[in-house]
Steps between C-alpha positions, in 0.01 A plus 500: 500500500140619510587785262659253259195270506263793448703596195455153347139422594412342164810281505417389854141427394620285207742313726228421753253404223735255330613360836137428590430342160814285526408388852144411402627305201677262738169425669340408168776241438348276767159519331660429163682194636177372652330524159792321333476216751124472448539487123779241520291290740207503255726412207373788286778554242329795329452672834861429590627663179272798559616548859863451391472780242326721754776428752771595254328830422433562869862442604624723217265778613603442859864543398419831331329629813789387719747669266304826509477483879875451524572774248282759675632412845857545375413840352374615839831406663705689242 
């Protein structure tokens, strides 16, 4: 097993990197929801649209990172 992992160091590094990024992105969701609630409470429609567009882009990027993490982890198992 160790010999196999040494052979695929870069693939292992990418898997760990994208796993860490994906995990940290879940933490940021709480902060994002807090900002949404603050903006809704203030009644700021322009701010709400801005945070909505940011959220859409953020979740799309989060999906890409999760896909890459899954892809690289599957390549290690093959």
